C-alpha atoms as one frame of an Amber mdcrd trajectory, in Angstrom:
protein
  21.343 -20.252 -13.925  17.791 -20.208 -12.698  16.975 -17.716  -9.813  14.023
 -16.667  -7.814  13.300 -14.162 -10.751  13.434 -16.697 -13.465   9.578 -16.571
 -14.292   9.048 -13.455 -13.556  11.846 -12.789 -15.909  10.240 -14.686 -18.795
   7.343 -12.325 -18.737   9.029  -8.938 -18.269  12.574  -9.422 -19.138  15.958
  -9.404 -17.700  16.287  -5.660 -17.918  13.114  -4.957 -16.095  14.209  -7.237
 -13.900  17.149  -4.996 -13.294  14.725  -1.912 -13.030  12.746  -3.416 -10.368
  16.039  -4.571  -8.381  17.521  -1.029  -8.190  14.083   0.380  -7.370  12.821
   2.128  -4.108   9.415   2.079  -3.024   7.802   3.594   0.430   5.017   2.082
   1.555   2.946   3.735   4.306   0.423   1.509   6.344   1.246  -2.144   6.725
  -1.834  -3.679   7.303  -4.916  -5.380   5.124  -3.897  -3.561   2.290  -0.290
  -2.777   2.863   0.876  -6.072   3.354  -0.256  -7.705   0.074   1.425  -4.582
  -1.404   4.827  -5.618  -0.041   4.246  -8.990  -0.907   3.549  -8.595  -4.254
   6.345  -5.955  -4.854   9.457  -7.894  -3.351   8.265 -11.188  -5.119   8.361
  -9.436  -8.532  11.693  -8.231  -7.652  11.786  -4.507  -5.919  14.892  -4.288
  -4.043  14.750  -1.594  -1.869  11.910  -0.670   0.570  10.740   1.924   3.281
   8.389   0.749   5.507   6.351   2.975   7.584   3.594   1.745  10.157   3.312
   2.646  14.152   1.102  -0.516  15.212   1.631  -3.760  16.640  -0.117  -6.855
  15.162  -3.277  -7.581  17.420  -5.696 -10.266  17.664  -8.258  -8.152  15.201
  -5.422  -8.103  12.344  -5.575 -12.195  11.930  -8.855 -12.015   9.703  -7.174
 -10.094   6.962  -3.400  -9.269   7.255  -0.582 -11.156   5.787   2.050 -10.601
   8.445  -0.371 -11.495  11.449  -0.343 -15.372  12.868  -1.167 -16.148  16.595
   2.926 -15.694  16.739   3.402 -12.485  15.540   0.731 -10.880  17.772   2.289
  -8.162  20.229   4.926  -7.462  17.441   5.727  -4.221  15.456   4.228  -4.641
  12.017   7.418  -2.986  10.345   9.486  -5.444  12.056   7.675  -8.697  11.101
   7.299  -7.492   7.561  11.091  -6.597   7.120  12.020 -10.217   8.434   9.148
 -11.693   5.797  10.446  -9.777   2.959  14.303 -10.562   3.485  13.160 -14.248
   3.994  11.880 -14.249   0.329  14.323 -11.989  -0.792  17.939 -11.799   1.438
  19.435  -9.354  -0.794  16.732  -6.796  -0.270  17.429  -3.456   1.379  14.545
  -2.238   3.851  14.516   0.692   6.169  11.591   0.727   8.911   9.724   3.547
  10.709   7.858   2.891  13.650   5.980   5.753  13.572   2.347   7.138  12.193
   2.627   9.671   9.367   1.418  12.884   9.911   1.701  16.371   8.605   4.486
  17.008  11.073   6.686  13.933  10.098   9.995  14.598   8.612  13.091  12.357
   7.672  11.126   9.905   5.736  10.640  10.983   1.940  13.672  11.928  -0.339
  14.109  11.988  -4.235  15.797   8.609  -3.907  12.218   7.169  -3.831  10.823
   5.522  -7.069   7.067   5.119  -5.827   5.011   5.952  -2.975   1.911   3.880
  -1.889  -0.400   5.209   0.268  -2.425   2.317   2.694  -2.901   4.757   5.660
  -6.157   5.246   7.258  -6.344   8.802   8.321  -7.358  11.350   5.717  -4.522
  14.345   7.209  -1.735  11.540   6.649  -3.107  10.725   3.079  -3.528  14.284
   2.276   0.020  15.148   3.336   1.465  12.253   1.669  -0.100  13.337  -1.697
   1.333  16.746  -1.097   4.669  15.952  -0.551   4.837  12.955  -3.387   3.782
  16.183  -5.589   6.268  18.304  -4.387   8.978  15.934  -4.791   7.700  14.678
  -7.916   7.494  11.287  -7.066   4.867   8.943  -8.586   2.197   8.058  -5.737
  -0.777   5.715  -5.344  -3.735   5.787  -2.679  -5.649   2.743  -1.571  -9.152
   4.166  -0.799 -11.376   2.495   1.554 -11.815  -1.625   1.523 -13.844  -1.536
   4.921 -17.327  -2.810   5.158 -17.050  -4.452   1.236 -17.583  -8.175   0.516
 -16.893  -8.317  -3.424 -13.196  -8.048  -4.263 -14.436  -7.882  -8.022 -15.681
  -4.060  -7.640 -12.260  -2.688  -7.371 -10.953  -0.442 -10.180  -8.025   1.790
 -10.659  -8.819   5.272 -11.503  -8.034   8.924 -11.040  -9.269  10.190  -7.822
 -11.441  12.799  -9.676 -13.133  10.348 -11.650 -14.274   8.037  -8.648 -17.590
   7.272  -7.003 -19.638   5.664  -4.584 -16.385   5.075  -1.855 -17.075   7.616
   0.743 -13.029   7.894   1.600 -12.816   8.823  -1.928 -15.290  11.128  -1.683
 -13.908  13.406   1.316 -10.231  12.972  -0.623 -11.809  14.546  -3.690 -12.838
  17.368  -1.898  -9.793  18.351   0.275  -7.384  17.733  -2.685  -9.510  20.026
  -4.822  -9.079  22.482  -2.104  -5.179  22.360  -1.982  -4.898  22.373  -5.977
  -3.520  18.968  -6.558  -4.800  18.122  -9.965  -4.587  14.186 -10.224  -3.862
  11.195  -8.125  -3.958   7.467  -8.784  -5.939   5.454  -6.635  -7.354   1.955
  -6.563 -11.110   2.226  -4.770 -14.279  -0.082  -4.491 -17.723   0.792  -6.178
 -19.591  -1.799  -3.985 -21.796   0.028  -1.578 -20.551  -0.063   1.732 -22.249
  -2.796   4.006 -23.674  -1.268   7.387 -21.440  -3.097  10.160 -23.482  -5.441
  12.308 -22.971  -3.766  15.841 -21.427  -6.114  18.248 -18.384  -4.079  20.194
 -16.937  -1.093  19.123 -18.863   1.308  17.085 -17.034   3.296  13.976 -14.928
   0.219  13.536 -15.447  -0.744   9.957 -16.072  -4.426   9.350 -13.234  -6.536
   7.000 -12.684  -9.812   5.545 -10.070 -11.890   4.136 -10.093 -11.369   0.495
 -11.222  -7.773   0.166  -8.095  -6.052   1.130  -5.747  -8.428  -0.003  -7.060
  -8.213  -3.759  -6.721  -4.569  -3.409  -3.110  -4.529  -2.193  -2.175  -6.733
  -5.363  -3.996  -4.511  -7.769  -1.641  -1.819  -5.825   1.385  -3.894  -6.380
   0.742  -4.633  -9.619   0.176  -0.984 -10.874   3.415   0.078  -9.394   5.614
  -2.708 -11.028   3.843  -1.711 -14.585   4.868   2.011 -13.784   8.148   1.565
 -13.038   8.898  -0.898 -16.047   7.395   1.166 -18.159   8.921   4.765 -17.077
  11.461   5.839 -19.360
């Protein structure tokens, strides 16, 4: 009997479909990158999610975020994301937290999680998430900067200490080294950032539809491959 995962099963096999259905992934940040991460994960068969994001959709999200439409403006991103994931797989188990992840945040992470995805913007939050993932021995992958970029073919998967060009990766390398973190899998771009054309808010990065989306799907692919290859 055909199921929604029949075509995926042809690629990875029935046992790996079961493994994905039983796995839990925590995604922090449901924006331009994170919304495509969860889309790739749920369609591949991940059955359990934790979604963390405090923001509501606003009009500036329409150019790049999968969950952003005219109808969803003003709604909480985690609520829209949960509804969308359940429309794709009604049997998925989804827990949402409408909050920013900060060093003082408690009560989200535990050893039931199989993988953590970091798609948040603040360096302090990203660093803290990596530290906690290491303490709990949970695999983590972190998105580096996708703003002010125009070439989605420049993304690479690497350890943070093998990155270059990306300004966010440079800051992360320094901060993680200072904290004794030995490694971190990241997706980053080797494209030199474009200088935003000033028209409105300063210090707000520019973005376009086909860059963060590609980063998100690359991350989803890494998570899926790592889970099915885990002994």
